[in-house]
Kinemage of the C-alpha trace (Angstrom):
@kinemage 1
@onewidth
@group {chain A} dominant
@subgroup {mainchain}
@vectorlist {calphas} color= white
{ca met a 1} P 3.629 18.351 28.997
{ca thr a 2} L 6.036 15.434 28.670
{ca pro a 3} L 4.749 12.816 26.187
{ca leu a 4} L 3.825 9.488 27.757
{ca gln a 5} L 5.311 7.641 24.791
{ca pro a 6} L 9.135 7.882 24.754
{ca glu a 7} L 10.901 8.052 21.406
{ca pro a 8} L 12.926 4.937 20.458
{ca pro a 9} L 16.718 5.397 20.498
{ca leu a 10} L 16.845 5.063 16.698
{ca his a 11} L 14.403 5.160 13.812
{ca pro a 12} L 14.669 2.672 10.905
{ca val a 13} L 12.787 5.117 8.630
{ca pro a 14} L 12.341 8.919 8.710
{ca arg a 15} L 10.358 10.090 11.742
{ca ser a 16} L 7.154 12.050 11.064
{ca pro a 17} L 5.273 12.964 14.236
{ca ala a 18} L 1.659 14.161 14.406
{ca pro a 19} L -0.266 16.142 13.320
{ca trp a 20} L -0.679 14.942 9.731
{ca thr a 21} L -2.643 16.450 6.855
{ca leu a 22} L -3.414 14.152 3.930
{ca lys a 23} L -5.179 14.060 0.560
{ca ala a 24} L -6.893 10.905 -0.649
{ca gln a 25} L -9.649 9.089 -2.459
{ca ser a 26} L -11.368 6.570 -0.221
{ca tyr a 27} L -14.147 4.006 -0.042
{ca leu a 28} L -16.251 2.939 2.964
{ca leu a 29} L -17.809 -0.533 3.188
{ca phe a 30} L -20.224 -0.565 6.122
{ca leu a 31} L -20.552 -3.451 8.603
{ca arg a 32} L -22.636 -4.364 11.619
{ca leu a 33} L -21.075 -7.392 13.308
{ca pro a 34} L -22.744 -9.407 16.099
{ca ser a 35} L -19.341 -10.399 17.486
{ca leu a 36} L -15.667 -10.179 16.664
{ca pro a 37} L -14.779 -12.738 13.966
{ca pro a 38} L -11.659 -14.930 14.153
{ca gly a 39} L -8.785 -13.000 12.623
{ca ala a 40} L -10.054 -9.589 13.694
{ca tyr a 41} L -6.589 -9.054 15.210
{ca asp a 42} L -3.197 -9.787 13.729
{ca pro a 43} L -1.457 -12.542 15.752
{ca val a 44} L 1.095 -9.963 16.928
{ca his a 45} L -1.744 -8.007 18.554
{ca ala a 46} L -3.730 -10.942 19.936
{ca cys a 47} L -3.324 -9.529 23.460
{ca trp a 48} L -5.798 -6.791 22.518
{ca ser a 49} L -8.568 -9.379 22.900
{ca ala a 50} L -7.982 -9.534 26.683
{ca pro a 51} L -10.861 -7.986 28.704
{ca lys a 52} L -8.460 -5.500 30.314
{ca asn a 53} L -8.101 -3.871 26.877
{ca gly a 54} L -11.835 -3.334 26.435
{ca thr a 55} L -14.569 -5.541 25.015
{ca phe a 56} L -16.394 -5.381 21.703
{ca thr a 57} L -19.788 -3.667 22.056
{ca gly a 58} L -20.893 -3.689 18.408
{ca gly a 59} L -22.493 -0.831 16.529
{ca leu a 60} L -21.678 0.451 13.067
{ca gly a 61} L -18.297 -0.635 11.727
{ca ala a 62} L -16.533 -0.410 8.394
{ca ile a 63} L -13.889 -1.655 6.034
{ca met a 64} L -12.060 1.389 4.690
{ca ile a 65} L -9.921 1.491 1.550
{ca val a 66} L -7.816 4.626 1.087
{ca arg a 67} L -5.559 5.798 -1.741
{ca tyr a 68} L -3.442 8.605 -0.290
{ca thr a 69} L -1.956 10.929 -2.905
{ca asp a 70} L -0.264 13.362 -0.525
{ca thr a 71} L 0.893 12.777 3.071
{ca pro a 72} L 3.864 13.827 5.236
{ca val a 73} L 5.527 10.498 4.311
{ca gly a 74} L 4.502 10.308 0.650
{ca pro a 75} L 1.659 8.511 -1.195
{ca tyr a 76} L 0.473 5.052 -0.194
{ca asp a 77} L -2.568 2.760 -0.183
{ca glu a 78} L -4.389 1.456 2.883
{ca leu a 79} L -6.934 -1.181 3.911
{ca met a 80} L -8.353 -1.141 7.438
{ca leu a 81} L -10.954 -2.949 9.502
{ca ile a 82} L -12.952 -1.057 12.126
{ca pro a 83} L -15.369 -3.723 13.484
{ca gly a 84} L -17.364 -1.249 15.599
{ca asn a 85} L -17.177 0.096 19.134
{ca phe a 86} L -15.200 -1.197 22.112
{ca ser a 87} L -15.489 -0.304 25.775
{ca val a 88} L -12.770 2.031 27.021
{ca pro a 89} L -11.173 0.729 30.254
{ca gly a 90} L -11.200 3.345 32.984
{ca glu a 91} L -12.797 5.768 30.512
{ca gly a 92} L -9.378 7.183 29.848
{ca leu a 93} L -8.826 7.766 33.589
{ca gly a 94} L -10.781 10.995 33.375
{ca val a 95} L -8.973 12.321 30.298
{ca gly a 96} L -11.208 14.989 28.774
{ca gly a 97} L -13.379 13.981 25.826
{ca ile a 98} L -12.765 10.208 26.012
{ca pro a 99} L -16.106 8.357 25.726
{ca lys a 100} L -17.133 5.131 27.484
{ca lys a 101} L -16.999 3.324 24.145
{ca ala a 102} L -15.145 4.167 20.945
{ca leu a 103} L -14.117 2.828 17.565
{ca arg a 104} L -10.956 0.732 17.191
{ca ile a 105} L -8.826 -0.131 14.171
{ca thr a 106} L -8.063 -3.835 14.612
{ca arg a 107} L -6.465 -4.685 11.245
{ca ile a 108} L -4.721 -2.328 8.850
{ca tyr a 109} L -2.425 -2.783 5.861
{ca val a 110} L -0.428 -0.189 3.921
{ca ser a 111} L 1.798 -0.205 0.860
{ca gln a 112} L 4.686 1.812 2.296
{ca arg a 113} L 7.194 1.240 5.097
{ca thr a 114} L 7.503 4.755 6.547
{ca thr a 115} L 3.806 5.000 7.401
{ca val a 116} L 3.899 1.598 9.158
{ca tyr a 117} L 6.425 2.857 11.691
{ca asn a 118} L 5.024 6.359 12.193
{ca gly a 119} L 1.377 5.267 12.365
{ca arg a 120} L 2.228 2.837 15.140
{ca leu a 121} L 4.317 5.314 17.116
{ca asn a 122} L 2.010 8.329 16.687
{ca trp a 123} L -1.424 6.771 17.284
{ca asn a 124} L -1.048 3.037 18.177
{ca ile a 125} L -2.396 2.129 14.725
{ca pro a 126} L -1.374 -1.535 14.163
{ca lys a 127} L -0.109 -1.136 10.599
{ca his a 128} L 1.462 -3.932 8.568
{ca leu a 129} L 2.692 -4.165 4.973
{ca ala a 130} L 0.693 -5.517 2.025
{ca arg a 131} L 0.541 -5.213 -1.771
{ca phe a 132} L -2.362 -3.442 -3.446
{ca glu a 133} L -3.857 -3.776 -6.913
{ca phe a 134} L -6.484 -1.423 -8.380
{ca ser a 135} L -8.139 -1.710 -11.783
{ca ala a 136} L -8.187 2.078 -12.317
{ca gly a 137} L -5.948 4.995 -11.470
{ca val a 138} L -6.399 7.130 -8.361
{ca gly a 139} L -8.557 10.190 -8.967
{ca glu a 140} L -10.640 8.468 -11.624
{ca thr a 141} L -14.335 7.626 -11.325
{ca pro a 142} L -14.592 4.467 -13.439
{ca glu a 143} L -17.741 2.448 -14.001
{ca ile a 144} L -16.204 -0.382 -11.972
{ca leu a 145} L -13.216 -0.400 -9.589
{ca gly a 146} L -11.608 -3.704 -8.683
{ca val a 147} L -9.540 -3.840 -5.484
{ca lys a 148} L -7.219 -6.665 -4.443
{ca val a 149} L -4.850 -6.797 -1.480
{ca tyr a 150} L -2.093 -9.411 -1.206
{ca pro a 151} L 0.257 -10.501 1.587
{ca pro a 152} L 3.720 -8.939 1.514
{ca leu a 153} L 6.318 -10.726 -0.573
{ca gly a 154} L 7.557 -13.741 1.351
{ca gly a 155} L 4.422 -13.716 3.491
{ca gly a 156} L 3.281 -17.204 2.482
{ca gly a 157} L 0.733 -17.743 -0.276
{ca asp a 158} L 1.499 -14.227 -1.476
{ca glu a 159} L 0.356 -14.961 -5.039
{ca lys a 160} L -3.313 -14.867 -3.975
{ca pro a 161} L -5.209 -11.898 -2.495
{ca phe a 162} L -6.618 -12.128 1.016
{ca phe a 163} L -9.060 -9.284 0.220
{ca ser a 164} L -10.936 -8.676 -3.033
{ca cys a 165} L -13.946 -6.539 -3.922
{ca thr a 166} L -15.596 -4.659 -6.768
{ca leu a 167} L -17.021 -1.156 -6.291
{ca lys a 168} L -19.464 0.512 -8.686
{ca pro a 169} L -19.868 4.269 -8.043
{ca trp a 170} L -23.263 5.858 -8.571
{ca arg a 171} L -22.479 7.862 -11.679
{ca trp a 172} L -26.103 9.001 -12.058
{ca met a 173} L -25.743 11.398 -9.118
{ca pro a 174} L -23.119 14.061 -8.391
{ca ala a 175} L -20.672 13.723 -5.528
{ca leu a 176} L -21.890 15.974 -2.706
{ca pro a 177} L -19.707 17.976 -0.266
{ca thr a 178} L -19.303 16.099 3.032
{ca asn a 179} L -17.639 17.028 6.322
{ca thr a 180} L -17.146 14.661 9.270
{ca ala a 181} L -17.692 17.608 11.614
{ca tyr a 182} L -21.411 17.240 10.903
{ca val a 183} L -21.644 13.454 11.357
{ca pro a 184} L -24.105 12.837 14.262
{ca met a 185} L -22.002 10.171 15.994
{ca ser a 186} L -18.606 9.929 17.639
{ca leu a 187} L -15.792 9.073 15.241
{ca met a 188} L -13.161 8.821 17.970
{ca asn a 189} L -10.776 5.873 17.775
{ca val a 190} L -9.221 4.570 20.985
{ca gln a 191} L -6.235 2.265 20.524
{ca pro a 192} L -4.593 0.098 23.233
{ca pro a 193} L -0.810 0.010 23.619
{ca leu a 194} L 0.957 -1.943 20.887
{ca pro a 195} L 3.041 -4.997 21.827
{ca glu a 196} L 6.494 -5.093 20.257
{ca pro a 197} L 7.681 -8.341 18.654
{ca ala a 198} L 10.857 -9.877 20.035
{ca gly a 199} L 13.834 -8.858 17.939
{ca arg a 200} L 12.296 -5.612 16.662
{ca met a 201} L 15.044 -3.382 18.061
{ca ala a 202} L 17.808 -5.676 16.783
{ca ala a 203} L 16.235 -5.551 13.308
{ca ala a 204} L 16.092 -1.745 13.511
{ca arg a 205} L 19.798 -1.573 14.398
{ca leu a 206} L 20.708 -3.837 11.472
{ca glu a 207} L 18.665 -1.699 9.116
{ca ala a 208} L 20.283 1.498 10.389
{ca glu a 209} L 23.735 -0.002 9.746
{ca arg a 210} L 22.972 -1.110 6.167
{ca glu a 211} L 24.880 0.738 3.467
{ca glu a 212} L 22.121 0.119 0.950
{ca lys a 213} L 18.869 1.306 2.489
{ca val a 214} L 15.607 -0.587 2.067
{ca gly a 215} L 13.269 1.173 -0.360
{ca glu a 216} L 10.241 2.784 1.256
{ca tyr a 217} L 7.934 0.818 -1.068
{ca asp a 218} L 9.742 -2.490 -0.522
{ca val a 219} L 6.751 -4.542 0.621
{ca ser a 220} L 8.559 -7.680 1.780
{ca arg a 221} L 7.913 -9.576 4.992
{ca lys a 222} L 11.599 -9.930 5.854
{ca asn a 223} L 12.049 -6.157 6.073
{ca glu a 224} L 8.967 -5.479 8.213
{ca asp a 225} L 10.275 -6.480 11.662
{ca ala a 226} L 12.249 -3.256 12.145
{ca leu a 227} L 9.065 -1.217 11.679
{ca leu a 228} L 6.816 -2.957 14.245
{ca val a 229} L 7.554 -0.588 17.113
{ca gly a 230} L 5.603 -1.095 20.315
{ca thr a 231} L 4.065 1.581 22.533
{ca glu a 232} L 3.409 2.041 26.238
{ca arg a 233} L 0.312 4.239 26.376
{ca trp a 234} L -3.304 4.318 25.220
{ca ala a 235} L -4.024 6.697 22.346
{ca ala a 236} L -7.228 8.396 21.184
{ca phe a 237} L -7.735 10.406 18.002
{ca glu a 238} L -10.337 11.422 15.451
{ca leu a 239} L -9.967 11.442 11.670
{ca glu a 240} L -11.184 14.798 10.373
{ca ala a 241} L -12.289 14.744 6.741
{ca arg a 242} L -13.774 16.950 4.061
{ca cys a 243} L -14.571 15.390 0.705
{ca lys a 244} L -17.119 14.913 -2.065
{ca ala a 245} L -19.125 11.747 -1.512
{ca arg a 246} L -21.514 9.577 -3.461
{ca gly a 247} L -22.871 6.091 -2.992
{ca cys a 248} L -21.474 2.927 -4.548
{ca trp a 249} L -22.482 -0.707 -4.922
{ca val a 250} L -20.237 -3.195 -3.117
{ca glu a 251} L -19.534 -6.774 -4.159
{ca met a 252} L -17.131 -8.954 -2.195
{ca his a 253} L -15.138 -11.787 -3.782
{ca asp a 254} L -13.413 -14.857 -2.443
{ca gly a 255} L -9.812 -14.071 -3.243
{ca gly a 256} L -8.874 -17.714 -2.837
{ca gly a 257} L -6.016 -16.619 -0.647
{ca glu a 258} L -6.902 -18.430 2.578
{ca glu a 259} L -6.409 -21.997 1.396
{ca gly a 260} L -3.760 -23.677 3.504
{ca arg a 261} L -3.542 -20.745 5.891
{ca glu a 262} L -4.487 -20.513 9.518
{ca glu a 263} L -7.939 -19.090 10.191
{ca gly a 264} L -7.783 -15.320 9.719
{ca glu a 265} L -4.015 -15.201 9.306
{ca trp a 266} L -4.226 -12.086 7.155
{ca trp a 267} L -7.898 -11.060 7.306
{ca pro a 268} L -11.127 -12.389 8.844
{ca arg a 269} L -12.934 -14.807 6.565
{ca gly a 270} L -16.435 -14.206 5.293
{ca leu a 271} L -16.876 -10.554 6.216
{ca lys a 272} L -20.011 -9.314 4.477
{ca pro a 273} L -20.358 -5.549 4.324
{ca trp a 274} L -23.563 -3.914 3.166
{ca ser a 275} L -24.191 -3.859 -0.573
{ca val a 276} L -24.249 -0.042 -0.447
{ca gly a 277} L -21.067 1.827 0.439
{ca ala a 278} L -19.604 5.332 0.223
{ca trp a 279} L -17.293 6.565 -2.551
{ca met a 280} L -15.340 9.647 -1.418
{ca glu a 281} L -13.403 11.885 -3.810
{ca asp a 282} L -11.047 14.861 -3.377
{ca gly a 283} L -10.625 14.143 0.314
{ca asp a 284} L -8.717 16.383 2.718
{ca phe a 285} L -7.930 14.544 5.951
{ca gly a 286} L -6.370 15.548 9.228
{ca ile a 287} L -5.136 13.558 12.243
{ca arg a 288} L -4.045 15.508 15.302
{ca glu a 289} L -1.677 14.420 18.053
{ca ala a 290} L -3.111 11.577 20.100
{ca val a 291} L -4.720 12.117 23.466
{ca glu a 292} L -2.741 9.691 25.574
{ca trp a 293} L -2.913 8.061 28.998
{ca lys a 294} L -1.734 4.992 30.899
{ca leu a 295} L -3.814 2.584 32.966
């Protein structure tokens, strides 16, 4: 079957199509939002709020922090917002297995350039660059883990984090084997087509012609434009995971990074996840090729 998403004429970073297998340590901060907050979408993806792209229906959502140690494109860190469920327009036009409502990643930041480009092209995941700071090394189970996420260099106010939290794993209980195959709810994500910023292709050509290539962990705003590839089709996928999980206490902090910024420029203000979250160790993840369709 011919893919509905054509490949761009050139790639600014190495191409890594689906499926992906990954290893990671991750943390889930649960949410139940009454409505979408301002800043739920990056300004580049504001068109996703149009009714034709599905409406927010609520349900269980999450903030997810992931520290990938092994992926097809190398290690990187990730912060994502999944507010809850959204209606699926046309129910995928009869595509098998697509539900009437599904999860949606509305905001997501990563610490590496190659995954920005490939995540967008493979699954319509609206990835952008950011800088991450952790108070303990990956793979450790400290008494307290501090997490801060900053705008990319040159992103405006980049000296202050836009996201900050403290996680305290439950060390009094062992981490128990967990498999998403046994979760009694749909974990399918359905992502609308991604708009492409003006000038993206020109930036990609300039990057391809550079003698000195941009480093894959160069998290600067000026080098992001080439990566923000747009797509033409809807995409659905599920994250398959096996890990060892335990509970953790969650405390959010005001990073002080929104002063002087537009409302929700980098992240929605005032999100308050539950005080109890999930701490997941030794994770093995898989993401298959997207189920795709056009409206």
